[in-house]
N, C-alpha and C positions, 0 to 999 in steps of 0.2 A: 715623568712629563704633569706638567699640572694641568687639571680641567679645563681652565681657561683657554689653554694653548691649542686646545681641539676647535673651541669655537672659533678662535681668530682662524685659524686653518679652514676651517668650513667657510667660514664669512669671504674671507680672503678668495677662496676659490669660484665660490659662488658668484659673488660679486664680478672677479675679471670677466668670467662666463658671460653672466647676463648682461653686463655692460660693455660688450662688446659689439662692434658694429656686425649687424647680421649674426651674432652668437656662436655658429657654427661654422662660420668663415675661417675663424683660427683655430685650428684643430689641436693646437696645443693648450688651448683653455678649457677645453672638454675634455682632453687625456688627463689635465691636472685636476678637474673637478671630480671624474670619476675615480680616480688614484686616492683622493681624501675621501669619497663619500664611501668608499668600499672599505679602507682602512679603519676608519672611524667606528662604522658598520659592525666590523668583525670583533671590534674592542666593546663594544656596547651590548654585543650578544650574548654576554659572559660577566658583566660588571653592573651589577644595578645603581650601585653608588654613581658610577659615572653616568648612569642615565639621568640619574637624578641632578646631579650637577649641571649638565650640560643643558637642561630644560631651565635654569634659573641664572646660570652664570651668564657675566658681561663678555664680551659682544652677545647680545642676543642671537639667537640661531633661526627664530622664528619669522622673521621679516625675510631673511632670504629663501626660507624653505617655502612659505608663502610664493614668492615671487618664480623661485623655480617649478612650482605645480601649476602657475600661472601660465609660464612659457610655455610647459609641456601641453596643457588643454589646448593652449593658441596655435600650438603647432604641430597637431594631430592629423592632419588633412594636407600637411605639406608633403608629396610625394618624394622632393630631393632630399627629405630630412629623416626618408624614413630607416635608413641604415643606422644614422646616429641616434636615432630616439630608442632604438631597439636595445641601445646601449645604457641611453640616460634613465630610462623611465624604470628598469629595474635596479639599477645602482640607488636611486631617489627615492625608489618603495621600498628597496630593503634595508636604506639610514632610517626611512620612516618608522617601517616596522618594527625595527631593534632599538630605537629610540622610545617610544612610547611604551611597551611592555609592562604592565603592571605599574606605571607612573601615572595616577591621575591628571596632576597639573600637566604632562606633557599630552595627554590623551585630548585633554581641552583644547589646548593649543593647536594640535594637528589637525584636529578636528574641523577646523577652519578652511583645509584644504580638500574636504569630502567630496563637495561639488566636482573639482578637478580630478580625483581621484574615478569619480563615478564617469565624468567623461571619456577619460582612457579607459577603462574598462568595457565601455559601450563601444567605444572604436574598435578595441581588439577582440570584441565578440559579434562583431559583423558577418556576414555571413561570407565573403570574401575574407577577412582576417583568419577564420578557424580554419579555413583550407589549408592554412600553412602552417605546418609544425612548429614552425621558427617563433611564432607569436605566443605558443603553449607557456612558457615562462615568464612573459609578460604578465599574461593573467593571473600565472596562479603567486605571483609576489604581489600582484596589485590588490588581490583578494586578501593575502594574509596580513598586508597592510591596513588594509580597511579593517579587520576582524580585530587585532591587537588596537586600533584606536579606541574601538568600542568594548570589547571584550572585560569584563569585570568592574566595569563603570555603567552603576545602572541610571543616572541622569541620561547619559550619551546613548545609553542601549536605546532607551526608552525613546528619545529623540530621532534614533536612527531608524528603528523599526517603523514608529508612526510613519516618516517621512517614504520609506522604502515600501509600505505596505499601500499609498496613497499616491505615488506616481502615476502619471498617465503611463497606460501601458507601452507605448513607444520610447519612454525612457527610462522604462526598468530594466532592470542589469541582472536579477535574481535568476529568471526566468533563462535570460541566454546564457548564464555561466553554468545552470543544471543541463541544460541543450549542449555543452560544451562536448565535443570527441575527446577530449583530454581526461581521462577520469581522476587526474590528481587536482584539476580543476573544479572539477565536479565534487571532490572529499572536501577541498579548503571552503569550498560554498556552504557546504552541510556543516561544517564545523562553526562556520559565522552564524548559521540560520538555528543551530540547535543551541550557541551560548547566547541568543537573543530570547529565546521562547523557555530555555531552563527554567522550571519550577514557577514560572510566571505565566496566572491564566489571561491576564490584562492583556499581554502580548500574544500568547496562543491565538485566543479570539480572533485574531486578524485573518485566521486562514478561514474562518468561516462567515466573518461579517464583510468582507473587503472583498471586491474583484480581483485585486491582484492577489492576496491571499489564496484564494480559490485556483486562480493561473498558477501559482506557485505549484501548490499541492498536483493538480492536473500534470504538469510540466515533471514533478518527481516522480511521479507514479509512473509515466511512462518511461523515464529512466530505469526504475525500478527493475520494470522488465526485462531491458536490455543489459543490467547488470546481474542477473540472477544467477547465469551459470558462469558465473566469472570463476577464475582460477583462484584456488583458496591462497590467500596472504597478496594476491595481485592489488595492485590500485584499485581495479574494477569491484573486488572483494571488499575491499575497506570502505569504498563508496557505499556500495550496499548496505553495509555495517551500519553506517552511521545514519544511512537515510532510514534503514527500519529502526534505528534509536531515536531516529526523530518523528517518526508516527507512534512509536511506544510513548514518548512523552504527551503525545496527543490523546490517545486512547487513555493513559493514565489520568488525565485530567479529566475526561467525561466527554471528549469532542467528537467520537465516534458517529453517534446518530446524526450531529449537524453536518459531518462530512460528508457521510454518505449522501444526505440529502441535497448538499450544495454539489455534490457531482452528478447528480440526474440530468438526464435530456429529456427534454419536453417530449411526451408520447410514446417514451420508451418505456419498458417496465424493469429493465436494467441496461446501465451502461459500462462499456468497457472498463473504466477508472473504478467506478463501484465493486467490479470483480475483484480487481488488483488490491482494493482495500481491501475485502472480505479476506482475502489471502494472508493478508498483515496482520490482519485482527485474528485471524484463527489460529495463527502462529504466535501471537502474542497471547493470548487466552490461554494457551498450552505450557506457557513458561510462568503467566502471573497468575497468583492466588489472591487476589485482591477482591474482597466482598463488596466493596464500594463499587468496582469497575463493573459486578456482575448485574448489581441493582440495577445499574444505569442502561446497560445493554438491555434488559430482558424484555423490554417493550417493545424497542426497536426490532429485536430480532424476533418476537411472535408477530410482529406486524409484517415484518417481511417473508418470513417462512409463509404465513395463509397467502399473501398475495402471489408469491411466486408459484406455489403449488396450484393455486387456483387457475393460473394463469397457464401451468404446465398441462394440468388436466381438461382444459377446454381445448386445448390446442392438439394433444392425443386424440381426443374425442372427433375432433373434427377430421382427422388424418384417417383416424379407424371409420371413419362414414356412421359415428352412433349420434345418438340424441344426447344433449347436457344432462339429462335426467337419468339415463339407466344406462348403466356402465355394460350391464349383459347384452344390449343390444349392439355392441360394437363387433362391426366386420374385421374379420382377419385375413381374406384373400384379395388377389390384387395391389393394384399400387395405392400408395397413400390418397384418399381424397383430397387433402389439403397439405401442399408442404409450407412448414411454418421454417424459413431460414434461423430465428430469433431462440427457436425452443432449446438447443444443443446450450446455448447461453445461459438463457433460464434455469438449465438443471444443471448447470456447472455451479451457478451462483445458489442454486438451493442446497446442492450438497454441503459447500463453506459455512451457509446460515446451519443446517442442520448439524454439522460438525461442531459450530460454537456453542448450540444450545446443548448438544451432550456433553462438552467440555465442562460448562457452567454448571449442568444438573448432576454430573458425577464428581465434581470438586466438592459440593458440600450440600449434603441433603436440607441443612439448615438455612443456608443462602437461598436455596428454590423457595421453601416454603415461607420463611420469614421477611424476605426479600420483596417478592413479586405478590402484588397485591392479590387478593382473593378473585377479584373479577377477571385478573388476567389469566388465573389458573382456571378460572370455571368457564372461561372462552376458551382453552386448550381442551378440556374434555368436551364441551358441546362440537368442537371442531375436529374430532379425532376421524372422523368421515374424511376429514382431507388427504392427510397420508396415507389411510386404508385403501382409499379410492383411486389415489394416485399409485400405488402399490399395484394394485390389480390391474390397471390400464398398461403401467409399464410392462407387467408378465405378458401382454397380448402384444403389446407396441414394439418389445425389444425380444430375440430369439436369446436364449442362455447361452453361454459360450463354456465350452468343458474342453479343456486341454485344447483351445485353438478351434474348435469347431462350433459352429452355431446349432445348438439343440435345440428345435422346437418346443414349444410350450405345450402344445396339443399333441400326444404321439400315440392317438388312436390312427386308425387303418384309414387310407384315403382323408388323412389330415389336408387342411387346404394348407398352403405358402402362406409365409407370413410378408408383410411389405418389408421391401428394401429400405434399410433406414440408416442414415450415417450416424455411429453410434460416438462420435467423438463429443463429448460433454456430459455423456451419461454415466461414466465411471463411477462406481460408488454410490451413486444413488440409490438402487433398491438396498444394499446393504445398510448404508446410514439412516433411511426411514425406518426399518426394522428394528435397528439399535436404538434408536428413540422411542419409539413405542413400546419397547421393551424397560428402557429407564422410566419411562411416564407411570408404565402400569404396575411397576414393582411395590407391592405392599399397598396399593391403591386399589381400593374394591369399585370405588366410582366411575374408574378409566377403565379396569376391566371391562366392566360391565355394558360400558359406553362402545367399547371394541365390538366385542358381542354381539350389541343390539345394531350396529354399522355393519355386520357381516365379516368383519377381519379376523375371525378364527381361521377359515377355511383359506383365507388368502396368504396369511402367516403360515400356515401348514403347507401350502403350494409353495414357499418360498424355500423349504428344508431340504435345497439342492446344492450342487456345485456350480457357480455360475462364476469362470475365468475371470470376468467385467467385475465382479462384485467379491472379492477375497471374503472370505470367511462368512459368506452370506448365510450359509448354511448353520454355521455356529451362531452366529447371533438369533437367526429365525427360533431354532431350537431353545435357546435362551428365554426368547421372548415369550415362545408358546409355555415355558415354565413359570413365567412369572405370570401369564394370564390364568393357568389353573391351579396355582398354590393357593389354595383357600377359598378356591370359588367355584361352589358343586354346579353352578348352572353351566359355565364354561366347560367343566369338567364332560357334562351330560353332553352338551353339543360336540365334543369332540369323539366322546363314545358311540354317537348317533352317526357319525359320519364311516361309510362304508367306502371299499374299494368299487369305483365306478367301473373298472375295465381290467380283464385277466389275460394272461399270455397264453397263447394256443399251444399245439404240438409243434407249430411250424413258427413257433418265436414271434408271432404277430399279436399285440396288443389290440385286443377287441372289449368293445364295450359289454358289459353285462344288461341282459334284459332284464328290465323293470327296476333298474338303479338309475337313480337322479344323479347327474354329476356335478359336483360341487366346486 
């Protein structure tokens, strides 16, 4: 069969349907058109030569194609046509999808129908439409058609992406597609977005430079949370993987700091979407070994670390009833003086930031020393007070957990009870802070001395304990203590001067020793 005969069949079936009075009034015309669309689409899917020839042979298919999409867009809100539209749209979209795949000429011609395709997607991603499962195949095939029209065509991708990241919010369809309850629709949408930004910083920057781009990020981060626990190899899991792949592209292109700032909420130290972004960044850093990424992230991570740790210290001090200048004044009995509902979220984010810093510093000592500026390092030295004081406060604020039981930090006779604290969000914080100190002070006399001057040695010694909330806390504390003492006589002297402040009596009660100062 000659290619031109397919053009003729398509044009004849399309014209008969479109020229009929009322179009859907004569069911035979619709049936004939659907048959031709589906049969030709199946052939186009496997025959690239056919795709090439149908796009240029006479009679031209493009006039009828444009008229079909215009007809569809004009009748989206006609309730009496709903059942017929659920047949016509998938067949037309499948034909378009297969016709344009990898053929620039066809893509250019088909892009003229983009506004009508966008209108169709907008209609079938409305709140009412997404409540019905029967609409899911429609949105899937429409997104695939749109994706094939632009993929691989740099000119069209740029035009498409500039348009979609500058549309008024009420006309935008990407956020609506990401919010679809159908995971396959979400997956196809993410494929389209990744194809748009792949290895192109000019298009990727739209996520941070435009309000629509920021909204897309927020919608996607929300969806990533719901997809995280999906069963392996399911559509949900595939959508999560593609979402992760998208953010990995943005991280590799250096957009993590700008994205983090873009997701901020005025007046809040940390926003939920920022926490989700940090989780993705932490995971990506553990699989990425690019020094350029590390260099770009160091200033951001150090700034966030000190900002979050300062907030946490001040919040815990207020809860314990101490002044902001002296940790030793902290009270430990009675309920918290002030309840900060944001503190667990801050600590959760602080754990993630700390883990990112640990990953970077461990990946390459050369990166840490060569890529970070001397001012950044000096700032870290001078602010060793921040993690040390936070560790001391956490030891007072949170009881240690040993095999499921709370272990009081103070074990002497008649010890006061600790405040009841919701510990969600605090897991791993002590461990990761101790681990960070151990890495920073390894082979660095300046940081070792700074930790000693700040009173950090007794704090770290007190953390050489088992705490189920902080797995391997004891091991990391011991290693940090080893790094602090290695080659540092002054630090060794401090440890030697510390004597037990209590002893067990014959009744098994821990009693303070007379004349010994507790540290």
